[in-house]
N, C-alpha and C positions, 0 to 999 in steps of 0.2 A: 528447687531441683526438678528438671526433665530429664526424660533421655531421648528427648526429640532428635537434636542433630548428629548425634552419634549414633541412634538406631535406625536414622536415613541414611547416614554413608556405609553402616554396615547390612544393611538392606539395597544397597545400591551395588554394592559391591558380589553379593549373593546373586543379584539379578547377572551380572556381568558375567558373573561364572558360569552361568544357565546357558547363557546363547554366546559363549563364545570357547574353544577346543584348550584346554591346559592339561598337564600331566598332574598326577594323584598329588604328586611332591611339588607341587606348584602354591605359591598362594599368589593373593590381589590385594595390588595397595591402593592406596589414596592419600596424598599429602593434605594436607589442612591446614591455612593459614589462620593465626592468631590475630585479633587486632592490636597485640603488642608488637607485632610482625616476628613474633619468634612460629614456631610448627611444631604439629603433630603428624602423625604417620598412622591411620588405620590400616588393618589387612585382615582379610579371611583366607584362612587355608581351603583349598580347594577339594581335598579327599574329604572330612569332617564337618567342616562351615564354624571353625574355631577362631573367635574374634581375638584382635588381637589391638593394641594403642602401644607406640611406641615413639619416643621422646629423647631427641635428638642430645647428645653430651657435649654441652659448649663449654665446660669446663673441665679439668681434671678430676676435679673432687664429686664429681657428680656418681659417680660410679659407685659410691661408697655408702655404706648403711642403707642399702634398701629394703624397704619396710618390706614382709610377709602380710597375705593376705587371703581370707579364706576363697576357696576356688580359682585364686590367679597364682599361676606362675610367671617370675620375672627372671629376665637373664640379660647379659649383655652382648651384644651383636654390632655387625655391620650391614648397613641396607645401602649395596652400594649405589645402585641405579638414583636414589632419593637423597642420597646424603655424601655423595662424594668419597665413599671411606670413611665415613664421620661414623663413631660409633653411636649405639642409641640403647638405650632401655626399654627392656620390650617387656609389657605386661599381657600376658598373654590366658585366656582364658582356658581353665581345666574340660577335657571331657565330662566330667560328675557336674559342671556348674552349667546351672541355668542361663540361657541366652540371655533373659530379661535381667536378670541381677548383673551380670557384667557389663553390658549396656547402660545400666545407672550408675555403676561405679566408674565407667567410662568418662560418659557424661560428668558426673561430678569431678575428675581430674581436668578435663577440660574447662570446666567455666571456674574453678579454680586457679588452671595456669592463664585464663584471660587475663586475669586482675594482677598478673603482676607483669614486672619488666625487667628485673635482674636475672640474668639466666643462671645464678649464684642459688638462687631462690626455688627454684626447678624441682629437688628431689625432697628438701623439704617439706615442701608445700606437697608433693604428691604424698608422700610420707605420711603426713597428716590426712589426707584423704582414706589413704587406706587403712592406718588405723582407727580411725572413727568407724568405719566398715568392720575392721576386725573383732573392736568391739559389741559392735550390735550383732554380729554373728555368732561372737562369744556366750550371748543369752536368749539368744532365737534361731529359731532354722526357718523359720517363714518370713516373707517381707511384708505379708498381710496380715493386719490383726482379725482374729476370730470372732464370730459377732460377738459373743459376750465378753470379750478383749474391746472391741469399739463400742459395746454399750456400756461398759466401766469408764471408758474414758470419756464418752458424751456427758455421762455425769459427772466425772471431776470438773471439766474443761465449763460445764452451766455452771458448776459454784464457782470457780476463776473467774470467769465473766462477771458473775454479780459482785465478788470482792473486790475485783480492779473496780467497780465501779463505787462502793462504796469506801476503798482503802487507798484506791490510785496503783498505778502502773509496779510499783513498788513489789508490792502482796505477789507478782510472780515466784520472788526467791523462796515464799512459803510453801509453794507447790513440792512435795517432797516423793510423790507417785511415782514419778522416775527412779527414783532412788531406791524403789524398793523397802522404804523405811515401814515402820509396823503402822502409822498414821498417814493419811493423803497431805493435811497439811500440817506445820507447824507455824505457828503465829505467838513470838514471844515463848513462853514458857506454855502454853496452851497449844491442844491440837484439835482436829475435827478430821474423823473419818467419816466418807463419803462409800454409799451405798446407793446402789441402782437395779430396778427390776423394771421388766416389760410385761411381766405377769398381770395378772388381772386382781381384782382385790377378794379377797382380806389380803392387803398387801402386808410382806414378811421381809425384812431385811437378811441378809444370808450374813454371819458371822462365820470368819475364816480360821479362827484361832481366840486362846483364851486371853490375848493381851489387846485384842481391839477395843474392846469397851472395860476396859480395868481402867480406870483413873488414876490408880496408884501407879501406872505406865507414865505419866506426866507429871512436872511439878505444878502447874498450872492446873487451866481447864481443860476439861475432854467434852468434844461436841460429836453427835452423831448428826449428819447430812443426809436425808435419804429423798430419792427420786422415784417417781414411778411416770413412766414411757410408756405410749401407745406405740409397737414399733411397725412401719409399712413400707414399703417398695416404693412409694411415689410420694412426694412432699417435699416443704421446701426446709426442714429443720434436719437437715445433713450435718455429719460430723465436717466434712468440707468447709461449708459454708460457716460452723460456730469457729472454727479454727481463721477462718478470713475473718470475722467480728472481732475475736479478740485480737490481731495483727491488727486491725485499723486502731482499737483502743491505745495499741500501745506503739501506736506507728512515731510518734514523737520521741521516744524514750528508744534508743536504739539498743541501750544494755538491757535493762529489761524483753526487749523486743529478743536478741541475742538468747538471750537465757531462755527465753519461751521457745522459739524452737528449737533449741541443742535438747530441751525435754523432751519435745513430742519427740524426736529421733530416737532417744534413748527409748522413749515407753513403747518404739517398734512402729511409728507413724512415716511412711513415706512420700512425700509431698508428689511426687510423678505418679503414683498410682492411686491419687484421689480419685480418680475414675468409678473405681470398685467399691466406693463406698457410695452406695445409693442409696442407702434405707433411711427414713425421715423418723424423726423423734417428736412426737406431740405430748408434752407433758399432761399428764394427770393428777399429779398432785406432788409438792411437797415439804419437808418437814424438817424443821432443823431440833433436836434435842439436845437439852446440857446433862451430861452423864452423873448422875448423884449415885450415893451410895444404894440406893433400894430401886436403882434402875434395875429393870429386867434382862439380865446379862451374867454371864461368867466368866469370872476373874481366876486369875492362876490361883490365886490365894485360896479360893473356896474351893479348889479341888483337891481329892486324896491325893497323896505323894503315890508318884509313878504313872498318875493319868495326864497327859498331853496331847498337845495338836487337837483340841474339840471346836469341832465345827457346830453350830446350831444355828437357828432361825428366831427371830424377835418379830411377835406380832406385833406389828406399827399401832393397830388399834386401841393396845394397853398403856402406851407410852404420852397420850396425852397432857397429863399432869407435869412433864418433863419439856415440855415445849418452849422454844424462845425464836425470837425473831431477828433479823438481820441488824437493826437498829439497837437492841439491847445485843447483840455479838459484840456491834461495835462498841460498848460501852464495856462490855467485860475484858474486851482486850486491849 
């Protein structure tokens, strides 16, 4: 997903406004023909430069059940000069919405409409796109991952990449991080919690609550995967390149690849913004631990009544006796 084509059209319309005379109530328009011989109409308002994308209604059923979406208004109206009195569904950027957000959503709509030929599928296709973004913004306010979110995702994907090489493409289904589950991976009855740091030694794993290392929370085995990275702003080991590597590994399995892409989006990674993720992560150390009864951690059953939401750090240097490796993990799982 990019925003290049839609962003380019909107920028050209804004440039047209700057060199021509219009009244403040005007909008400038551009018709865009899709490869399937259908069309879209882009517009920008002269007064406040709000973007819009309009879809001709080619069937009487297309104006029903229009999906709502964060930052976007929708209405049915006629654009006489472009559609010969034909009605359109127009999706317009709200004043409070960032232009980049609208351009990304508009481009997502355009890309999905390029793939269909049946006008009856127009609205359902657009509604699917808007519902996806509605769900995205129901859990996030920002399009970009924070530095800590980026680091955490890099750690989870580093492990996922290793698991794919060990278990195969279907292991993507075990990645539960985007679902906000207690643990990051569930493989059968077993679970793996991933912790990542960019701080220097002595290394510590930050545990967010009393359930993350509670082996009683899973019916099988519980493991802790720990990664320490050196983070800098130049280098080859970026998040987009790791994602590209995983996609290449999944390229022959469309189901697993689609599942991976959907989960990436749910966790907050938007492909069209990949140029913003320039940090490089050099692996300093990695360890995999089996959580046993005497592992140094806080479990729910060990807490006094009334105490919860406990955050704490585990000193990694004290956990050597619990080390396992991926080969052992494969046998266990």
